[in-house]
Backbone as ProteinMPNN parsed JSONL, in Angstrom:
{"seq_chain_A": "XXXXXXXXXXXXXXXXXXXXXXXXXXXXXXXXXXXXXXXXXXXXXXXXXXXXXXXXXXXXXXXXXXXXXXXXXXXXXXXXXXXXXXXXXXXXXXXXXXXXXXXXXXXXXXXXXXXX", "coords_chain_A": {"N_chain_A": [[15.541, -51.718, 28.753], [19.48, -51.739, 28.299], [20.693, -49.782, 25.496], [22.726, -50.432, 22.718], [25.135, -48.308, 20.345], [27.369, -48.342, 18.028], [30.177, -47.477, 16.54], [32.504, -46.389, 14.128], [33.239, -48.75, 12.846], [35.304, -49.259, 8.767], [36.619, -49.948, 5.947], [39.76, -51.308, 5.507], [42.81, -52.002, 4.88], [44.02, -55.981, 4.925], [46.286, -56.785, 7.598], [46.519, -54.137, 8.401], [45.145, -51.87, 11.066], [42.007, -50.645, 13.463], [39.827, -49.22, 15.509], [36.548, -49.662, 17.011], [34.022, -48.698, 18.667], [31.75, -48.039, 21.306], [28.598, -47.416, 22.758], [26.568, -46.934, 25.066], [23.382, -46.919, 26.27], [22.428, -46.554, 28.379], [23.92, -46.785, 32.288], [26.709, -48.575, 32.652], [28.182, -49.693, 34.843], [27.017, -51.444, 36.779], [26.838, -53.462, 34.962], [27.848, -56.866, 34.597], [29.343, -58.98, 32.573], [30.644, -58.08, 29.623], [30.019, -57.718, 25.967], [31.619, -58.165, 22.457], [30.147, -58.676, 19.356], [30.291, -60.556, 16.516], [28.788, -60.82, 13.306], [29.429, -62.464, 10.066], [28.788, -62.366, 6.784], [26.532, -64.952, 5.496], [26.725, -66.724, 8.494], [26.756, -67.19, 11.717], [25.456, -64.954, 14.696], [28.513, -64.351, 16.592], [30.504, -64.556, 19.749], [33.39, -62.655, 20.356], [34.843, -61.401, 21.895], [35.083, -60.606, 25.721], [34.349, -58.349, 28.584], [34.862, -58.074, 32.474], [33.173, -57.113, 35.032], [35.103, -56.666, 36.537], [37.399, -56.176, 34.321], [38.383, -58.112, 34.037], [39.205, -60.399, 30.891], [38.373, -62.288, 27.712], [39.077, -63.652, 24.866], [38.184, -64.913, 21.781], [39.837, -68.043, 20.256], [40.491, -67.219, 17.777], [40.622, -64.231, 17.627], [42.396, -63.654, 19.333], [44.912, -62.495, 20.414], [45.329, -60.189, 18.648], [42.831, -58.848, 19.177], [41.614, -56.305, 21.114], [39.913, -55.634, 23.873], [38.132, -52.696, 25.684], [36.933, -51.39, 28.46], [35.061, -48.431, 29.318], [33.778, -47.394, 32.574], [33.028, -44.823, 33.589], [32.635, -43.275, 31.133], [30.571, -45.064, 30.231], [31.274, -47.073, 27.911], [32.345, -48.943, 25.627], [35.352, -50.858, 23.551], [36.771, -51.636, 20.984], [39.93, -52.301, 20.538], [41.426, -53.711, 17.105], [44.109, -55.328, 15.918], [46.471, -56.331, 12.652], [44.449, -57.281, 10.994], [42.309, -59.564, 9.358], [41.064, -60.65, 6.175], [39.248, -63.073, 6.803], [38.01, -61.32, 9.25], [36.184, -59.629, 8.331], [33.319, -58.816, 8.848], [29.928, -57.371, 10.222], [30.254, -56.548, 13.291], [29.007, -56.138, 16.915], [27.817, -54.922, 20.196], [27.157, -55.707, 23.28], [25.339, -57.812, 25.785], [27.23, -60.202, 27.167], [26.315, -62.544, 27.889], [24.16, -64.764, 26.511], [21.967, -65.219, 26.601], [21.104, -63.351, 28.04], [21.151, -61.502, 26.642], [20.46, -57.949, 25.176], [18.281, -55.687, 22.959], [19.799, -55.65, 19.541], [21.682, -53.443, 18.021], [21.949, -51.23, 15.173], [25.081, -52.135, 14.667], [28.431, -52.148, 13.403], [29.877, -52.241, 10.373], [33.001, -53.713, 9.256], [34.992, -54.37, 7.285], [37.653, -56.165, 5.022], [39.855, -55.789, 3.157], [41.626, -56.348, 0.238]], "CA_chain_A": [[17.028, -52.256, 28.477], [20.269, -51.277, 27.597], [21.309, -50.004, 24.094], [24.263, -50.021, 22.889], [25.711, -47.784, 19.108], [28.269, -49.076, 17.887], [30.71, -46.556, 15.389], [34.205, -47.014, 13.973], [34.274, -49.822, 11.235], [35.249, -49.055, 8.028], [37.552, -51.007, 5.317], [40.743, -51.578, 6.072], [43.966, -53.489, 4.128], [44.788, -57.192, 5.793], [47.385, -56.414, 8.518], [45.704, -52.796, 8.985], [44.317, -51.391, 12.349], [40.815, -50.3, 13.835], [39.251, -49.091, 16.686], [35.31, -49.685, 17.433], [33.189, -48.265, 19.868], [30.033, -48.953, 21.628], [28.142, -45.978, 23.486], [25.576, -47.895, 26.02], [22.302, -46.102, 26.547], [22.626, -46.238, 30.466], [25.218, -46.521, 32.878], [27.015, -49.9, 32.462], [28.613, -49.801, 35.504], [26.494, -52.788, 36.947], [26.327, -54.233, 34.102], [28.844, -58.128, 34.675], [29.374, -59.666, 31.222], [29.893, -56.956, 28.021], [30.424, -58.445, 24.992], [32.048, -57.582, 21.507], [29.699, -60.036, 18.764], [30.659, -60.138, 15.19], [27.943, -61.744, 12.663], [29.875, -62.314, 8.582], [27.597, -63.045, 6.173], [25.653, -66.699, 5.681], [27.378, -66.878, 9.75], [25.851, -67.415, 12.942], [26.389, -64.055, 15.014], [29.87, -64.938, 17.444], [31.172, -63.619, 20.548], [34.694, -63.04, 19.778], [35.749, -61.054, 23.254], [34.636, -60.332, 27.074], [35.623, -58.275, 29.632], [33.882, -58.582, 33.293], [32.533, -56.106, 36.071], [36.589, -56.077, 36.881], [38.012, -55.718, 33.67], [39.02, -59.327, 33.227], [39.108, -60.61, 29.356], [38.766, -62.878, 27.289], [38.953, -63.998, 23.342], [38.045, -65.905, 20.573], [40.567, -67.948, 19.128], [40.571, -66.44, 16.348], [41.237, -63.089, 17.495], [43.363, -63.94, 20.526], [46.72, -61.554, 20.165], [45.013, -59.312, 17.968], [42.247, -57.592, 19.341], [41.485, -56.078, 22.936], [38.897, -54.981, 24.411], [38.361, -51.818, 27.124], [35.584, -50.892, 29.006], [35.273, -47.046, 30.004], [32.282, -46.974, 32.593], [32.664, -43.545, 33.594], [31.859, -43.037, 29.831], [29.699, -46.146, 29.823], [31.71, -47.155, 26.364], [33.301, -50.25, 25.279], [36.02, -50.409, 22.772], [37.84, -53.213, 20.89], [41.113, -52.715, 19.427], [41.492, -54.507, 16.441], [45.499, -55.258, 14.932], [46.243, -57.38, 11.949], [43.305, -57.382, 10.384], [42.277, -60.598, 7.953], [40.051, -60.664, 5.623], [38.254, -63.079, 7.517], [37.343, -60.669, 10.595], [34.904, -58.685, 7.929], [31.55, -58.841, 9.69], [29.058, -56.595, 11.212], [30.752, -55.816, 14.96], [27.771, -55.264, 17.565], [28.734, -55.142, 21.144], [26.261, -56.413, 24.215], [25.459, -58.435, 26.991], [28.181, -61.33, 27.136], [25.736, -63.757, 28.03], [24.033, -65.162, 25.254], [20.629, -65.528, 27.362], [20.666, -61.817, 28.796], [21.204, -60.102, 25.672], [19.036, -56.902, 24.638], [18.127, -55.336, 21.925], [21.058, -55.702, 18.92], [21.758, -51.906, 17.455], [22.697, -51.674, 13.992], [26.651, -52.408, 14.736], [29.31, -51.139, 12.598], [30.932, -52.651, 9.197], [34.436, -53.577, 9.047], [35.698, -54.967, 5.829], [38.939, -55.857, 5.614], [40.326, -56.247, 1.558], [42.75, -55.036, -0.473]], "C_chain_A": [[17.447, -51.428, 27.79], [20.139, -51.2, 25.948], [22.273, -50.073, 24.017], [24.352, -48.94, 20.833], [26.778, -47.779, 18.663], [29.237, -47.805, 16.278], [32.506, -46.972, 15.193], [34.921, -47.801, 12.594], [34.268, -48.972, 10.193], [36.278, -50.078, 7.062], [38.878, -50.525, 5.103], [41.45, -52.653, 4.845], [44.323, -54.711, 5.293], [46.31, -56.122, 5.906], [47.122, -55.091, 8.789], [44.961, -52.758, 10.59], [42.871, -50.526, 12.722], [40.164, -50.653, 14.989], [37.752, -48.883, 16.426], [35.455, -49.274, 18.692], [31.999, -48.413, 19.761], [29.496, -48.258, 22.463], [26.929, -47.101, 24.062], [24.485, -46.677, 26.42], [22.55, -45.408, 28.222], [24.185, -46.74, 30.983], [25.541, -48.348, 33.394], [28.024, -50.552, 33.455], [28.133, -51.406, 36.547], [26.171, -54.163, 36.561], [27.724, -55.977, 34.216], [29.22, -58.064, 33.648], [29.172, -58.803, 29.993], [30.559, -58.054, 27.272], [30.816, -57.498, 23.398], [31.166, -58.996, 20.446], [30.239, -59.934, 17.115], [29.292, -61.615, 14.377], [29.131, -61.869, 11.11], [28.653, -63.278, 7.969], [27.722, -64.824, 5.89], [26.643, -67.185, 7.114], [26.652, -66.516, 10.751], [26.451, -65.863, 13.269], [27.269, -65.17, 16.429], [30.431, -64.125, 18.401], [33.107, -63.628, 20.283], [35.625, -62.169, 21.392], [34.805, -60.438, 23.792], [35.289, -59.816, 27.517], [34.26, -58.45, 30.956], [34.015, -56.938, 33.765], [34.332, -55.394, 36.453], [37.497, -55.979, 35.81], [38.758, -56.873, 33.246], [38.358, -59.797, 31.928], [39.352, -61.582, 29.024], [37.867, -62.69, 25.653], [38.592, -64.7, 23.098], [39.578, -66.617, 19.99], [41.128, -67.152, 18.527], [40.972, -64.941, 16.401], [42.322, -62.969, 18.254], [44.416, -62.994, 20.529], [46.479, -60.756, 19.663], [43.964, -58.278, 18.29], [42.517, -57.483, 20.659], [40.512, -55.571, 23.258], [39.359, -54.698, 25.976], [37.2, -51.534, 27.576], [35.273, -49.885, 29.892], [33.927, -47.371, 31.004], [32.146, -45.81, 33.496], [32.443, -42.67, 32.271], [30.79, -44.002, 29.171], [29.93, -47.018, 27.487], [32.766, -48.539, 26.765], [34.199, -50.203, 24.013], [36.717, -52.2, 22.02], [38.838, -52.157, 19.786], [41.647, -53.198, 18.464], [42.942, -54.402, 15.594], [45.832, -56.049, 14.256], [45.426, -57.733, 11.661], [43.291, -58.277, 10.016], [41.313, -60.515, 7.782], [38.617, -61.882, 6.482], [37.688, -62.672, 9.223], [36.418, -59.353, 9.988], [33.676, -59.751, 8.58], [31.262, -57.756, 9.789], [29.762, -57.03, 13.121], [29.677, -54.924, 15.938], [28.475, -55.545, 19.194], [27.039, -55.116, 22.257], [26.38, -57.446, 25.086], [26.424, -59.694, 26.402], [27.613, -62.372, 26.65], [24.83, -63.526, 27.063], [22.359, -64.574, 26.043], [20.38, -64.231, 27.907], [21.005, -60.642, 27.32], [19.934, -59.212, 25.115], [18.75, -56.808, 23.353], [19.552, -55.228, 20.737], [21.17, -54.163, 18.366], [22.629, -52.279, 16.123], [23.944, -52.031, 13.531], [27.04, -51.987, 13.387], [30.177, -52.311, 11.605], [32.096, -52.739, 9.054], [34.216, -54.619, 7.725], [37.184, -54.844, 5.716], [39.006, -56.809, 4.12], [41.487, -55.421, 0.913], [42.351, -54.757, -1.605]], "O_chain_A": [[16.884, -50.642, 27.028], [19.692, -52.091, 25.226], [23.017, -49.864, 24.975], [23.327, -49.113, 20.173], [27.37, -46.789, 19.093], [28.676, -47.547, 15.213], [33.333, -47.583, 15.87], [35.923, -47.764, 11.88], [33.53, -47.989, 10.248], [36.693, -51.072, 7.658], [39.104, -49.438, 4.57], [40.977, -53.591, 4.205], [44.82, -54.422, 6.382], [46.972, -55.368, 5.193], [47.751, -54.817, 9.811], [44.31, -53.694, 11.055], [42.768, -49.538, 11.995], [39.928, -51.768, 15.455], [37.5, -47.967, 15.642], [36.367, -49.337, 19.517], [31.271, -48.73, 18.82], [30.141, -48.503, 23.483], [26.527, -48.019, 23.346], [24.882, -45.593, 26.849], [22.736, -44.346, 28.816], [25.206, -46.975, 30.337], [24.9, -49.078, 34.15], [28.625, -51.597, 33.202], [28.958, -52.251, 36.893], [25.712, -55.2, 37.041], [28.696, -55.67, 33.526], [29.622, -56.928, 33.397], [28.108, -58.671, 29.388], [31.317, -58.945, 27.655], [30.379, -56.361, 23.22], [31.466, -60.164, 20.692], [30.591, -58.804, 16.777], [29.047, -62.765, 14.741], [29.915, -60.933, 11.267], [27.987, -64.249, 8.328], [28.653, -65.616, 6.038], [27.407, -68.11, 6.835], [25.911, -65.536, 10.681], [27.408, -65.381, 12.664], [26.887, -66.203, 16.978], [30.864, -63.024, 18.06], [33.812, -64.615, 20.073], [36.775, -62.406, 21.76], [33.895, -59.85, 23.206], [36.502, -60.012, 27.448], [33.105, -58.793, 30.705], [34.589, -55.977, 33.253], [34.693, -54.224, 36.582], [38.617, -55.66, 36.208], [39.597, -56.835, 32.346], [37.143, -59.663, 31.782], [40.289, -62.188, 29.544], [36.837, -62.113, 25.302], [38.419, -65.574, 23.947], [40.382, -65.911, 19.382], [42.135, -66.481, 18.751], [41.55, -64.407, 15.454], [43.225, -62.208, 17.904], [44.63, -63.344, 21.69], [47.345, -59.909, 19.883], [44.024, -57.119, 17.881], [43.297, -58.167, 21.321], [40.272, -54.659, 22.467], [40.019, -55.265, 26.847], [36.333, -51.444, 26.708], [35.17, -50.138, 31.092], [32.909, -47.629, 30.362], [31.136, -45.778, 34.199], [32.107, -41.489, 32.352], [30.273, -43.894, 28.059], [29.229, -47.263, 26.505], [33.511, -48.899, 27.676], [33.763, -49.364, 23.225], [36.958, -53.323, 22.463], [38.58, -51.551, 18.745], [42.84, -53.285, 18.759], [43.037, -53.557, 14.705], [45.699, -57.109, 14.867], [45.297, -58.901, 12.026], [44.469, -58.633, 10.03], [40.457, -60.339, 8.65], [37.436, -61.584, 6.663], [37.177, -63.4, 10.073], [36.012, -58.399, 10.651], [33.404, -60.948, 8.663], [32.107, -56.903, 9.519], [29.375, -57.968, 13.817], [29.46, -53.712, 15.922], [29.472, -56.249, 19.358], [26.013, -54.543, 21.891], [27.466, -58.015, 25.198], [26.298, -60.068, 25.236], [27.887, -63.033, 25.648], [24.583, -62.384, 26.674], [21.881, -63.463, 25.819], [19.219, -64.06, 28.278], [21.042, -59.418, 27.197], [18.824, -59.599, 24.75], [18.934, -57.762, 22.597], [20.478, -54.59, 21.24], [20.004, -53.779, 18.449], [23.519, -53.111, 15.947], [24.149, -52.248, 12.337], [26.307, -51.592, 12.48], [30.987, -53.106, 12.082], [32.567, -51.687, 8.621], [33.323, -55.424, 7.462], [37.87, -53.895, 6.097], [38.538, -57.924, 3.891], [41.996, -54.31, 1.066], [42.94, -53.909, -2.276]]}, "name": "protein", "num_of_chains": 1, "seq": "XXXXXXXXXXXXXXXXXXXXXXXXXXXXXXXXXXXXXXXXXXXXXXXXXXXXXXXXXXXXXXXXXXXXXXXXXXXXXXXXXXXXXXXXXXXXXXXXXXXXXXXXXXXXXXXXXXXX"}
């Protein structure tokens, strides 16, 4: 199964910008739907962004207009550009299949903390 390594998390102030990266252990060209998930303390993991093989994207209402997901098949890498960050964006962010029944092992994720 493909494994993912996330990076780029940090402590940022509200309104700040951050870009997360996720490198897959294998070629992702044939992986259909890939997504960014996040889990805040005390909450279940939720899907916040999804990209298809052709580059079509979907975003949760809570991040729509602020987050942008990009997949780079040549680099086996996913990106999540996050703008206008809010305190409720604080969470551990993971990438994986966007289809809940097809997710593989979860990596350690990357911590994003939005606080003044």
